[in-house]
SEKOL-624286 format. One record per residue: x, y, z of N, C-alpha, C in turn. Coordinates in steps of 0.05 Angstrom, whole numbers, padded with zeros to 5 digits, always signed. Layout:
<nodes>
XYZXYZXYZ/...
</nodes>
This chain:
<nodes>
-00893+00153-00926-00897+00126-00915-00887+00124-00887/-00904+00113-00869-00896+00110-00841-00873+00091-00838/-00853+00098-00822-00829+00082-00818-00834+00060-00797/-00821+00036-00800-00824+00015-00780-00813+00025-00753/-00826+00016-00732-00819+00026-00705-00790+00020-00698/-00780-00004-00705-00753-00010-00698-00733+00007-00713/-00739+00014-00738-00721+00031-00754-00718+00059-00742/-00740+00070-00733-00739+00097-00723-00725+00098-00696/-00727+00077-00680-00712+00076-00655-00682+00073-00659/-00675+00057-00680-00646+00052-00685-00632+00078-00694/-00647+00097-00705-00633+00121-00713-00622+00136-00688/-00635+00134-00665-00624+00145-00641-00599+00131-00633/-00599+00104-00635-00574+00089-00629-00551+00098-00647/-00557+00103-00672-00536+00112-00691-00526+00140-00683/-00544+00157-00675-00535+00184-00667-00517+00182-00642/-00525+00166-00623-00510+00163-00598-00482+00151-00604/-00482+00130-00621-00456+00118-00628-00438+00137-00642/-00450+00152-00661-00433+00171-00676-00423+00194-00658/-00439+00203-00640-00430+00224-00621-00406+00214-00605/-00408+00190-00595-00386+00178-00579-00361+00175-00596/-00365+00167-00621-00342+00163-00638-00328+00190-00644/-00343+00210-00650-00331+00236-00656-00320+00249-00631/-00332+00244-00608-00321+00255-00583-00292+00245-00579/-00287+00220-00588-00260+00209-00586-00240+00221-00606/-00251+00232-00628-00234+00243-00649-00228+00273-00644/-00248+00287-00634-00245+00316-00631-00246+00324-00602/-00223+00330-00590-00222+00337-00562-00238+00362-00556/-00238+00381-00575-00253+00406-00570-00283+00403-00569/-00293+00380-00579-00321+00375-00579-00330+00353-00559/-00311+00343-00543-00317+00321-00525-00339+00328-00506/-00338+00352-00494-00358+00359-00474-00386+00360-00485/-00389+00374-00508-00416+00378-00519-00426+00352-00531/-00408+00335-00543-00418+00310-00554-00425+00289-00532/-00410+00290-00510-00417+00273-00488-00445+00280-00477/-00450+00306-00474-00476+00314-00465-00498+00308-00486/-00491+00312-00511-00510+00306-00532-00518+00276-00532/-00498+00258-00528-00504+00230-00528-00523+00222-00505/-00519+00235-00481-00537+00230-00459-00565+00241-00465/-00566+00265-00477-00591+00277-00484-00606+00259-00505/-00591+00250-00525-00604+00233-00545-00615+00207-00533/-00601+00196-00513-00612+00172-00500-00638+00178-00486/-00640+00202-00473-00665+00210-00460-00686+00214-00481/-00679+00227-00503-00698+00233-00524-00708+00207-00536/-00691+00187-00538-00699+00161-00549-00721+00149-00532/-00718+00150-00506-00738+00139-00488-00764+00155-00491/-00763+00181-00493-00786+00197-00496-00800+00191-00523/-00784+00189-00544-00794+00183-00571-00809+00156-00570/-00796+00136-00559-00808+00110-00557-00835+00110-00542/-00835+00124-00520-00859+00126-00503-00882+00140-00519/-00875+00162-00532-00896+00177-00546-00906+00161-00571/-00888+00149-00585-00895+00135-00609-00911+00110-00604/-00905+00096-00582-00918+00071-00577-00943+00073-00560/-00945+00093-00543-00968+00094-00525-00987+00118-00528/-00977+00140-00540-00993+00163-00541-01003+00170-00569/-00987+00161-00589-00992+00169-00617-01019+00179-00625/-01038+00162-00628-01064+00170-00639-01079+00189-00620/-01072+00189-00595-01087+00206-00576-01077+00235-00578/-01052+00239-00587-01041+00266-00586-01039+00280-00613/-01040+00265-00634-01035+00277-00660-01061+00280-00676/-01064+00302-00689-01088+00306-00706-01084+00291-00732/-01106+00287-00746-01104+00272-00771-01095+00291-00793/-01070+00299-00791-01058+00316-00811-01034+00301-00822/-01034+00293-00847-01013+00276-00857-00991+00291-00871/-00995+00316-00878-00976+00330-00895-00963+00353-00882/-00973+00363-00860-00961+00386-00847-00964+00385-00817/-00944+00396-00803-00946+00398-00774-00966+00420-00767/-00982+00414-00747-01002+00434-00738-00987+00459-00728/-00998+00482-00733-00985+00507-00724-00985+00512-00694/-01002+00498-00679-01004+00501-00650-01006+00475-00636/-00996+00473-00612-01001+00450-00595-01029+00452-00584/-01044+00430-00585-01071+00430-00574-01071+00420-00546/-01095+00421-00533-01097+00414-00505-01090+00384-00500/-01098+00366-00518-01092+00338-00514-01062+00333-00515/-01048+00348-00533-01019+00345-00536-01005+00355-00511/-01014+00378-00501-01002+00389-00477-01006+00369-00453/-01030+00359-00450-01036+00340-00429-01019+00315-00431/-01013+00306-00455-00997+00282-00459-00968+00287-00454/-00958+00311-00460-00930+00317-00457-00922+00325-00429/-00940+00337-00414-00934+00347-00387-00922+00327-00368/-00933+00302-00366-00921+00283-00347-00892+00276-00353/-00883+00281-00378-00856+00274-00385-00837+00298-00381/-00848+00322-00377-00831+00345-00376-00816+00347-00350/-00828+00340-00327-00813+00341-00302-00789+00323-00302/-00792+00297-00311-00768+00280-00313-00746+00292-00331/-00755+00306-00352-00735+00318-00370-00720+00340-00355/-00734+00356-00340-00721+00377-00324-00702+00365-00304/-00709+00343-00292-00692+00329-00273-00666+00319-00287/-00670+00310-00312-00647+00301-00328-00628+00325-00333/-00639+00347-00341-00622+00371-00346-00609+00380-00320/-00623+00379-00298-00612+00387-00272-00588+00370-00264/-00590+00344-00271-00568+00326-00264-00545+00326-00284/-00552+00327-00310-00532+00323-00331-00522+00348-00345/-00537+00370-00343-00530+00394-00358-00508+00410-00345/-00496+00428-00361-00476+00447-00350-00489+00464-00328/-00473+00478-00313-00483+00490-00288-00506+00510-00293/-00503+00527-00314-00525+00546-00319-00551+00532-00326/-00548+00511-00343-00571+00496-00351-00584+00481-00328/-00567+00469-00311-00576+00454-00288-00592+00472-00269/-00580+00496-00264-00594+00515-00246-00620+00524-00258/-00621+00530-00284-00645+00538-00297-00667+00516-00295/-00659+00491-00300-00678+00469-00299-00689+00465-00271/-00672+00469-00251-00681+00466-00223-00702+00488-00217/-00697+00512-00226-00716+00534-00221-00742+00529-00236/-00740+00521-00260-00764+00516-00276-00780+00493-00265/-00767+00473-00254-00781+00450-00242-00799+00459-00219/-00791+00480-00205-00806+00490-00182-00828+00510-00190/-00830+00517-00215-00849+00537-00224-00876+00523-00230/-00896+00540-00236-00923+00530-00242-00923+00514-00268/-00935+00490-00268-00936+00475-00293-00949+00490-00316/-00965+00509-00310-00976+00526-00332-00954+00541-00346/-00933+00547-00332-00910+00560-00345-00896+00541-00364/-00896+00515-00358-00884+00495-00375-00900+00494-00402/-00926+00494-00399-00943+00493-00423-00939+00517-00441/-00937+00540-00428-00932+00565-00443-00905+00564-00458/-00886+00553-00444-00859+00551-00456-00860+00533-00481/-00873+00510-00479-00874+00492-00502-00890+00505-00525/-00911+00518-00519-00927+00531-00540-00911+00553-00554/-00896+00567-00538-00881+00590-00549-00861+00580-00570/-00846+00559-00564-00825+00550-00582-00835+00530-00603/-00860+00522-00601-00872+00506-00622-00876+00523-00647/-00881+00549-00642-00886+00567-00665-00860+00573-00679/-00860+00570-00705-00836+00574-00721-00825+00602-00720/-00843+00622-00719-00834+00649-00719-00819+00656-00693/-00827+00642-00671-00812+00646-00646-00785+00632-00647/-00786+00607-00658-00762+00591-00658-00739+00603-00674/-00746+00618-00696-00726+00629-00713-00717+00657-00707/-00728+00669-00685-00720+00696-00678-00691+00696-00668/-00673+00710-00682-00645+00709-00674-00639+00719-00646/-00655+00737-00636-00648+00748-00610-00653+00728-00587/-00667+00706-00594-00671+00686-00573-00645+00669-00568/-00628+00669-00589-00602+00656-00586-00605+00626-00581/-00584+00615-00570-00583+00586-00565-00562+00580-00544/-00553+00556-00544-00534+00549-00523-00507+00540-00534/-00506+00531-00559-00483+00517-00568-00457+00533-00569/-00457+00557-00580-00432+00571-00582-00419+00574-00555/-00435+00576-00534-00425+00579-00507-00420+00552-00494/-00440+00534-00497-00437+00508-00484-00415+00492-00496/-00412+00494-00523-00395+00476-00537-00366+00485-00539/-00359+00507-00528-00332+00516-00530-00317+00510-00504/-00303+00487-00503-00289+00479-00478-00269+00500-00469/-00258+00516-00488-00238+00535-00480-00250+00558-00465/-00277+00561-00465-00290+00583-00451-00313+00572-00434/-00307+00555-00415-00329+00543-00399-00345+00563-00383/-00332+00586-00377-00346+00607-00362-00370+00618-00377/-00369+00615-00404-00391+00626-00420-00417+00611-00416/-00415+00586-00407-00439+00570-00402-00456+00584-00380/-00442+00597-00361-00456+00610-00340-00468+00637-00348/-00460+00646-00372-00470+00672-00382-00494+00669-00400/-00503+00644-00404-00527+00639-00421-00551+00655-00410/-00565+00668-00427-00589+00682-00418-00611+00662-00413/-00630+00670-00397-00653+00653-00392-00668+00647-00418/-00669+00666-00437-00682+00661-00462-00668+00639-00478/-00641+00639-00477-00626+00617-00490-00633+00590-00478/-00634+00590-00451-00639+00565-00437-00668+00556-00441/-00687+00575-00442-00714+00568-00448-00717+00555-00475/-00703+00567-00495-00704+00557-00522-00693+00529-00523/-00669+00525-00511-00657+00498-00511-00676+00478-00498/-00686+00484-00475-00702+00466-00460-00727+00458-00475/-00741+00477-00487-00765+00472-00502-00759+00455-00527/-00740+00463-00542-00735+00449-00567-00723+00421-00563/-00705+00418-00543-00694+00392-00538-00716+00372-00529/-00736+00383-00514-00758+00366-00506-00778+00360-00528/-00784+00380-00544-00804+00377-00566-00794+00361-00590/-00768+00362-00595-00758+00350-00619-00766+00320-00623/-00762+00303-00602-00771+00275-00607-00800+00272-00612/-00817+00290-00600-00845+00288-00605-00852+00296-00634/-00840+00318-00643-00844+00327-00670-00834+00307-00690/-00811+00295-00684-00800+00275-00701-00817+00250-00703/-00830+00243-00680-00848+00220-00680-00872+00225-00698/-00882+00250-00698-00904+00257-00715-00896+00255-00745/-00873+00266-00751-00863+00266-00778-00859+00237-00788/-00849+00220-00770-00843+00192-00778-00869+00176-00783/-00891+00185-00772-00917+00172-00776-00933+00184-00798/-00922+00205-00810-00937+00220-00830-00927+00215-00858/-00944+00219-00877-00936+00217-00905-00928+00245-00915/-00903+00250-00912-00893+00277-00919-00888+00278-00949/-00903+00295-00963-00900+00296-00992-00874+00310-01001/-00865+00302-01024-00842+00318-01036-00853+00345-01043/-00837+00366-01037-00846+00393-01044-00852+00396-01074/-00873+00411-01080-00880+00415-01108-00857+00429-01122/-00844+00447-01109-00819+00459-01118-00799+00455-01096/-00774+00457-01103-00753+00452-01083-00751+00477-01065/-00765+00476-01044-00767+00498-01025-00745+00497-01005/-00737+00520-00994-00716+00520-00974-00726+00515-00945/-00753+00511-00943-00765+00505-00916-00775+00477-00916/-00775+00465-00892-00784+00437-00889-00813+00434-00899/-00818+00414-00916-00845+00410-00927-00865+00400-00906/-00855+00391-00882-00873+00381-00862-00879+00402-00841/-00858+00415-00829-00863+00434-00808-00857+00463-00815/-00845+00468-00838-00840+00495-00846-00815+00508-00834/-00799+00492-00819-00775+00504-00807-00752+00506-00827/-00732+00521-00819-00709+00524-00836-00691+00499-00834/-00674+00495-00853-00656+00471-00852-00634+00475-00832/-00626+00453-00820-00603+00453-00802-00577+00447-00816/-00578+00429-00835-00553+00419-00848-00560+00409-00876/-00541+00412-00894-00543+00401-00920-00531+00373-00921/-00539+00357-00940-00528+00330-00943-00523+00324-00973/-00500+00313-00979-00494+00303-01005-00495+00272-01004/-00512+00261-01021-00515+00232-01023-00508+00222-01051/-00497+00198-01053-00490+00188-01080-00515+00186-01098/-00512+00194-01123-00533+00190-01143-00520+00187-01170/-00523+00163-01182-00509+00157-01206-00479+00159-01203/-00466+00175-01220-00438+00179-01218-00431+00205-01203/-00452+00218-01193-00447+00243-01179-00460+00243-01151/-00472+00265-01144-00484+00268-01118-00508+00286-01120/-00528+00281-01103-00551+00298-01101-00551+00311-01074/-00563+00334-01072-00563+00350-01048-00591+00350-01035/-00592+00346-01009-00616+00349-00994-00611+00366-00970/-00633+00374-00956-00632+00389-00932-00646+00374-00910/-00636+00378-00885-00647+00365-00862-00659+00386-00844/-00684+00383-00836-00699+00403-00820-00686+00406-00793/-00686+00431-00783-00675+00438-00757-00693+00430-00734/-00718+00423-00740-00737+00417-00718-00746+00388-00718/-00757+00378-00741-00768+00351-00742-00749+00331-00756/-00726+00340-00766-00706+00324-00780-00717+00311-00805/-00739+00321-00816-00747+00312-00843-00726+00320-00863/-00721+00302-00882-00701+00308-00903-00715+00311-00930/-00707+00331-00945-00720+00335-00971-00699+00344-00992/-00704+00338-01017-00686+00345-01039-00685+00376-01043/-00661+00385-01050-00658+00413-01056-00638+00416-01079/-00637+00439-01091-00619+00444-01113-00590+00441-01105/-00573+00430-01123-00545+00425-01116-00531+00452-01111/-00535+00472-01128-00523+00498-01125-00544+00519-01123/-00551+00525-01098-00571+00546-01092-00570+00552-01062/-00573+00577-01055-00573+00584-01027-00601+00580-01015/-00603+00565-00993-00629+00561-00980-00638+00586-00966/-00621+00606-00964-00629+00631-00951-00642+00651-00969/-00631+00653-00994-00642+00674-01012-00646+00663-01040/-00641+00637-01045-00644+00625-01071-00623+00633-01092/-00602+00647-01084-00581+00653-01102-00569+00628-01115/-00565+00628-01141-00554+00605-01155-00531+00610-01174/-00521+00635-01173-00498+00641-01190-00473+00630-01178/-00457+00616-01194-00434+00602-01184-00415+00621-01169/-00412+00645-01180-00392+00663-01168-00401+00675-01141/-00426+00670-01134-00436+00679-01108-00438+00657-01087/-00434+00633-01096-00436+00610-01077-00408+00600-01072/-00400+00600-01047-00372+00593-01039-00373+00568-01021/-00353+00551-01025-00350+00527-01009-00323+00528-00994/-00325+00525-00968-00301+00526-00951-00298+00499-00936/-00273+00490-00935-00269+00464-00921-00243+00466-00905/-00239+00447-00887-00215+00446-00871-00206+00417-00870/-00180+00412-00870-00169+00385-00873-00179+00367-00850/-00183+00378-00826-00190+00361-00804-00219+00352-00805/-00236+00364-00822-00264+00356-00826-00268+00347-00855/-00261+00322-00860-00263+00312-00887-00291+00310-00898/-00311+00307-00879-00338+00302-00888-00356+00326-00885/-00346+00347-00874-00363+00371-00869-00351+00395-00881/-00367+00412-00894-00357+00436-00906-00377+00459-00900/-00369+00483-00906-00386+00506-00904-00395+00516-00931/-00421+00517-00936-00431+00528-00961-00442+00556-00954/-00429+00576-00965-00435+00604-00958-00445+00619-00983/-00461+00639-00978-00473+00655-00999-00463+00684-00996/-00451+00695-01017-00441+00722-01016-00463+00743-01021/-00486+00734-01029-00508+00753-01034-00522+00760-01008/-00530+00740-00992-00544+00745-00967-00526+00741-00943/-00501+00731-00947-00482+00727-00926-00492+00706-00906/-00506+00686-00915-00515+00664-00898-00498+00639-00904/-00499+00620-00887-00484+00595-00892-00499+00571-00880/-00492+00548-00890-00502+00523-00880-00479+00503-00882/-00476+00487-00861-00456+00465-00864-00468+00442-00879/-00452+00429-00895-00461+00406-00911-00443+00382-00904/-00456+00359-00900-00443+00334-00894-00442+00316-00919/-00419+00308-00927-00415+00293-00952-00416+00263-00947/-00439+00251-00953-00442+00222-00949-00431+00206-00973/-00422+00220-00994-00409+00205-01016-00382+00196-01008/-00370+00209-00987-00344+00202-00978-00345+00180-00956/-00366+00181-00940-00370+00161-00919-00399+00159-00911/-00410+00135-00912-00437+00131-00903-00440+00129-00873/-00418+00131-00859-00419+00129-00830-00427+00155-00816/-00425+00177-00830-00432+00203-00819-00462+00205-00813/-00469+00218-00792-00497+00224-00785-00499+00255-00787/-00513+00265-00807-00512+00294-00812-00516+00312-00788/-00537+00306-00771-00543+00324-00749-00521+00322-00727/-00507+00300-00726-00486+00297-00706-00459+00308-00716/-00452+00301-00741-00427+00312-00753-00428+00342-00755/-00452+00353-00761-00455+00382-00762-00449+00394-00734/-00459+00382-00713-00455+00392-00686-00425+00391-00678/-00412+00369-00687-00384+00365-00678-00365+00385-00691/-00372+00395-00714-00354+00413-00729-00355+00441-00719/-00350+00444-00693-00352+00470-00679-00333+00491-00691/-00308+00484-00697-00290+00505-00709-00300+00516-00735/-00314+00500-00751-00325+00511-00776-00347+00532-00770/-00363+00527-00750-00383+00546-00742-00371+00572-00733/-00351+00570-00716-00337+00593-00705-00323+00609-00727/-00311+00594-00746-00297+00608-00768-00317+00623-00786/-00339+00610-00793-00358+00623-00811-00371+00647-00797/-00376+00645-00771-00387+00668-00756-00367+00691-00757/-00341+00685-00753-00321+00705-00753-00318+00719-00780/-00324+00705-00801-00322+00716-00828-00346+00734-00835/-00365+00736-00817-00388+00753-00822-00412+00739-00834/-00411+00712-00836-00434+00697-00846-00453+00691-00823/-00478+00688-00830-00499+00681-00810-00510+00653-00817/-00510+00636-00797-00521+00608-00802-00550+00609-00806/-00560+00595-00827-00588+00596-00834-00606+00587-00811/-00597+00566-00797-00612+00557-00774-00593+00543-00755/-00596+00548-00729-00579+00536-00709-00591+00511-00698/-00574+00492-00691-00585+00469-00676-00591+00478-00648/-00603+00460-00632-00611+00469-00605-00588+00476-00587/-00564+00468-00595-00540+00474-00579-00527+00501-00588/-00535+00511-00611-00521+00534-00623-00530+00560-00612/-00513+00580-00612-00520+00608-00608-00508+00624-00631/
</nodes>
């Protein structure tokens, strides 16, 4: 069912408010959350513009799945908004990102289109060697690492941060069906999950997954690995830390993958995609233990 326009815009307000709140709680995440809140404000404007003025011109009549490729109309609609986005990154981003955005802004617009097409494809987006920005950007103790980001990491961040509000606007206008079986991939765009969510159900809780690309949420098994479908209790481990009451690490000993889960049974104030981002020490700890995150957010490496 298509969501009301006001409701979908308010979710950006909630993300921004939550990021600012957590930035005040976690000094180690202040820098990345402050940047995220500015990015989310830009994305909100882009989302609003695309949803209100371009919608039917840019999206194909596909109600159940995201198209595997960007078409010419979509590229033409997105291009006028890409230069302002690069200007935003040039002004607001860390030094490596700002420099990269400035260089990209001076390149051929055909390069911009190729960039967006490349990272629209799920197989490109999930290639681990492309990396990301977060482990470097989000670690205030190692600011010099921001300057060590590879161009591929910065390309990935730039493309996904720009495309996400557009993809989300398509998902919000689509009738996304519940998966016939509880699949570990997004039923709308086929991407891997970013974060797990526990929501109250009866006297217990149900588990869902949130997509790393379009933020679609879908039900999943309470005890099962989204990486390899392992469901034996002795192979599924839960790790938590006192400073993160609402976020935990769900790890699988079979495939050595992990996903952070946000517990909304404890507080309805949490925003999964924001609380997941803020829990940087949990990501670093899980990585150090030899686990691999199933999918990184656009800030992660």
